[in-house]
C-alpha positions in Angstrom: -55.5 138.6 109.2 -53.3 136.8 106.7 -49.6 137.2 107.3 -47.7 137.0 104.0 -44.3 137.9 105.3 -43.0 138.3 108.9 -40.5 141.0 109.5 -38.1 141.2 112.4 -35.8 144.2 112.7 -32.5 144.8 114.3 -32.2 148.4 115.3 -28.8 150.0 114.8 -27.5 151.2 118.2 -28.6 154.7 119.0 -31.0 155.1 116.1 -34.6 156.3 116.6 -37.7 156.9 114.6 -37.5 160.7 114.4 -38.5 161.9 111.0 -37.0 165.4 111.4 -33.5 164.3 112.0 -31.2 161.5 110.9 -33.0 158.6 109.1 -33.1 155.3 111.0 -30.9 152.4 109.9 -32.9 149.2 110.1 -32.0 145.8 108.8 -35.0 143.6 107.8 -34.8 139.8 108.2 -37.6 138.4 106.0 -39.0 134.9 106.6 -41.8 133.7 104.2 -44.7 132.2 105.9 -46.2 128.8 105.0 -49.1 130.5 103.2 -47.4 131.4 99.9 -47.8 134.9 98.6 -50.2 135.1 95.7 -49.0 137.7 93.2 -52.1 137.4 91.0 -54.3 138.4 93.9 -52.1 141.3 94.8 -52.4 142.8 91.3 -55.1 145.3 90.4 -56.2 148.6 91.8 -55.0 150.0 95.1 -55.0 153.4 96.9 -52.1 154.5 99.0 -54.0 155.5 102.1 -51.3 156.1 104.8 -47.5 156.4 104.9 -44.7 156.9 107.4 -41.0 157.2 106.6 -37.6 157.9 108.2 -36.8 160.2 105.3 -37.3 163.8 106.5 -37.6 165.2 103.0 -40.2 162.7 102.0 -42.3 163.3 105.2 -42.1 167.1 104.7 -43.4 166.8 101.1 -46.2 164.4 102.2 -47.3 166.6 105.1 -47.5 169.6 102.8 -49.7 167.7 100.3 -51.1 164.5 101.8 -53.0 163.3 98.7 -54.3 159.8 98.0 -52.4 158.1 95.2 -54.3 155.7 92.9 -52.2 152.6 92.0 -52.7 150.1 89.2 -50.6 147.0 89.3 -50.2 144.9 86.2 -48.2 141.7 85.6 -47.5 139.8 82.4 -47.3 136.1 83.2 -44.2 135.6 81.0 -42.4 138.6 82.6 -40.4 138.6 85.8 -41.7 142.0 86.8 -44.8 144.0 87.2 -45.7 147.6 86.5 -47.1 150.0 89.1 -48.9 153.0 87.5 -49.3 155.8 90.1 -51.8 158.6 89.5 -52.3 161.7 91.7 -53.7 165.1 91.6 -51.3 168.0 92.3 -52.0 171.7 91.8 -55.1 170.9 89.8 -53.3 168.6 87.4 -53.1 164.8 87.1 -49.6 163.3 87.3 -49.0 159.7 86.3 -45.8 157.7 86.7 -45.0 154.1 85.8 -42.5 152.0 87.8 -41.2 148.6 87.0 -40.9 146.2 90.0 -38.7 143.2 89.5 -39.8 139.9 91.2 -37.4 138.2 93.5 -37.0 134.6 94.7 -38.6 135.6 98.0 -42.4 135.6 97.5 -43.8 139.0 98.5 -40.5 140.8 98.0 -39.9 143.2 95.0 -37.1 145.4 93.8 -37.0 148.7 91.9 -34.5 151.4 91.1 -35.2 155.1 91.4 -33.2 157.5 89.3 -33.9 161.3 89.5 -32.1 164.5 88.7 -30.9 164.7 92.3 -30.3 161.2 93.5 -30.5 157.4 92.8 -31.7 154.7 95.1 -32.2 150.9 95.2 -35.5 149.9 96.9 -36.7 146.6 98.3 -40.4 146.3 99.0 -42.0 143.6 101.2 -45.7 142.8 101.5 -45.9 142.4 105.3 -49.6 141.8 105.7 -52.4 141.5 103.1 -55.8 139.9 102.7 -55.7 140.9 99.0 -59.3 142.0 98.7 -59.1 144.8 101.3 -55.7 146.0 102.4 -51.9 145.5 102.1 -49.2 146.7 104.4 -45.9 147.4 102.7 -42.4 147.8 104.0 -39.9 149.7 101.8 -36.1 149.6 102.5 -34.1 152.0 100.2 -30.4 152.6 99.9 -29.4 155.9 98.3 -26.6 156.0 95.9 -23.7 156.8 96.2 -24.1 158.0 99.8 -25.4 154.7 101.1 -28.0 156.4 103.3 -30.8 154.0 104.3 -34.5 154.8 104.6 -37.3 152.8 106.0 -40.9 153.4 105.1 -44.3 151.7 105.7 -47.3 152.2 103.5 -50.9 151.1 103.9 -52.7 150.2 100.6 -56.4 149.9 100.4 -58.7 148.6 97.7 -61.1 151.5 98.5 -60.5 155.1 99.6 -62.0 154.3 103.1 -59.9 152.2 105.5 -61.6 150.1 108.2 -60.8 151.3 111.7 -59.4 147.9 112.7 -57.1 147.7 109.7 -55.8 151.2 110.5 -55.1 150.1 114.0 -53.2 147.1 112.8 -51.1 149.4 110.6 -50.4 151.6 113.6 -49.4 148.6 115.7 -47.0 147.5 112.9 -45.4 150.9 112.9 -45.2 151.0 116.7 -43.6 147.5 116.8 -40.8 148.9 114.6 -40.0 152.0 116.6 -42.5 154.4 115.1 -45.4 156.4 116.6 -49.0 157.0 115.7 -48.4 160.8 115.4 -45.8 160.2 112.6 -48.3 158.4 110.3 -49.7 160.6 107.5 -53.2 159.8 106.4 -53.6 160.7 102.7 -56.7 162.7 101.5 -58.8 162.6 98.4 -58.6 165.9 96.6 -60.2 165.4 93.2 -61.2 163.2 90.3 -58.5 161.4 88.4 -58.7 159.3 85.2 -56.1 156.7 84.9 -55.3 155.7 81.3 -53.9 152.2 80.9 -53.6 150.2 77.7 -57.1 149.3 76.5 -59.1 151.2 79.0 -59.5 154.4 80.9 -61.1 154.5 84.4 -61.9 157.0 87.1 -59.8 156.1 90.1 -60.4 159.1 92.5 -63.8 160.8 92.8 -64.6 164.0 94.7 -67.1 166.6 93.6 -65.7 170.0 92.4 -62.6 168.8 90.6 -62.2 166.7 87.4 -59.0 165.8 85.6 -59.0 164.0 82.3 -55.4 164.1 81.1 -52.3 163.1 82.9 -48.6 163.9 82.6 -46.7 160.6 82.4 -43.2 159.5 83.5 -41.4 156.2 83.7 -39.2 154.7 86.4 -37.2 151.6 86.0 
């Protein structure tokens, strides 16, 4: 396993990983390994296979509808950011959103801002482990505005919709090492066909007999 970034956490006194109560306040200390993170290899198609978060509202939504999300990461060499297009099937309809991630001086760390009708948040994402061709384990630290509430999430990305058992166990170990439990992890499920439309090409990202979706509603996050 290739370690792109090592993460050490300092738990705030009295906090615990209980997703139904107060979110955990964790502070990451990120140290880049000698093997430099390769952004180009990280780009391309991923599937969000598993998630866990200290945000009770996020976990409630995911448990009610644990769908696999198809991701397409694209980077323009002259640009200091990359775009993540996320496509999912909800209530029989394709939903597509595009988020701009700003590169930072720390390889494997990215920043993006979420603005919705109800809240805003600054999010730092870290690639904790990845071998590029199979899996990536992502840490997300978000700070809600203006409350300052902090949320910690871990996500498992896979190049395919099936996750090797040893990779899943490594993800569970990462969660346990940072105060989480196996039971809290949500495994996403494939619920239909999705066509992802990106400039210059259209491709089917999710396949499952019995459902087909050819048009997507689109949104943009920056």
